[in-house]
C-alpha positions in Angstrom: 13.5 -18.7 14.4 12.3 -15.1 15.2 14.8 -13.7 12.8 13.6 -15.9 10.0 9.9 -15.0 10.7 10.8 -11.3 10.8 12.6 -11.5 7.5 9.6 -13.3 5.9 7.2 -10.7 7.2 9.4 -7.9 5.9 9.5 -9.5 2.5 5.7 -9.9 2.5 5.3 -6.2 3.4 7.7 -5.1 0.6 5.9 -7.3 -1.9 2.5 -6.0 -0.9 3.8 -2.4 -1.0 4.9 -3.0 -4.6 1.5 -4.5 -5.4 -0.3 -1.5 -3.8 1.9 1.0 -5.7 1.3 -0.9 -9.0 -2.5 -1.1 -8.4 -2.6 2.7 -8.0 -0.8 3.2 -11.3 -3.0 0.7 -13.1 -6.2 2.3 -11.7 -5.0 5.8 -12.7 -4.2 4.6 -16.2 -7.6 3.0 -16.5 -9.3 6.1 -15.2 -7.6 8.2 -17.9 -8.8 5.8 -20.6 -12.3 5.6 -19.0 -11.9 1.8 -18.9 -12.7 -0.8 -16.2 -11.5 0.3 -12.8 -10.2 -1.5 -9.7 -12.8 -1.1 -7.0 -12.0 1.3 -4.2 -12.7 -1.4 -1.7 -9.9 -3.5 -3.3 -7.5 -0.6 -3.1 -8.3 -0.1 0.5 -8.0 -3.8 1.4 -4.7 -4.0 -0.3 -3.4 -1.1 1.7 -4.5 -2.7 5.0 -3.2 -6.2 4.3 0.3 -5.0 3.9 0.4 -2.6 1.0 -0.1 0.6 2.9 3.3 2.2 2.2 3.2 1.5 -1.6 -0.5 2.5 -1.8 0.3 5.8 -0.1 3.3 6.5 -2.2 1.4 5.5 -5.4 -1.5 7.8 -4.5 0.9 10.8 -4.7 3.2 9.5 -7.4 0.3 9.0 -9.8 -1.8 11.8 -8.3 -4.7 9.4 -7.9 -7.5 9.4 -5.3 -6.0 12.5 -3.7 -9.4 14.2 -3.5 -11.2 11.3 -1.8 -11.4 11.8 2.0 -11.3 8.1 2.8 -8.0 7.7 0.9 -6.5 10.9 2.3 -7.1 9.6 5.8 -6.8 5.8 5.5 -3.8 5.4 3.3 -1.5 7.4 5.7 -2.9 5.4 8.6 -2.0 2.1 6.8 1.4 3.4 5.8 2.2 4.6 9.3 1.1 1.2 10.7 3.4 -0.7 8.3 6.4 1.7 8.8 6.1 1.0 12.5 5.8 -2.7 11.9 8.8 -2.7 9.6 10.8 -0.8 12.2 9.9 -3.4 14.9 10.7 -6.3 12.6 14.1 -4.7 11.7 14.9 -4.6 15.4 14.4 -8.4 15.6 16.9 -9.1 12.8 
């Protein structure tokens, strides 16, 4: 049972990381076009509900929000949290 739950949680974290990465790309594209933007709050919430790794990678892949102190500090914190969690979940499988 623990292995199944660990696998489900790992899948969730991977999915949320993909969502966080995509959101950073979409928001960067919208910023360039001066169009409607994804609120910063939404980007941060996504990072802390499982998308920390993808959001952090997206920040540097798209060079987006790299001059905002709260993103420079909070995205690596969220990423580190989920790297640690993935490591612990991997140990259960």
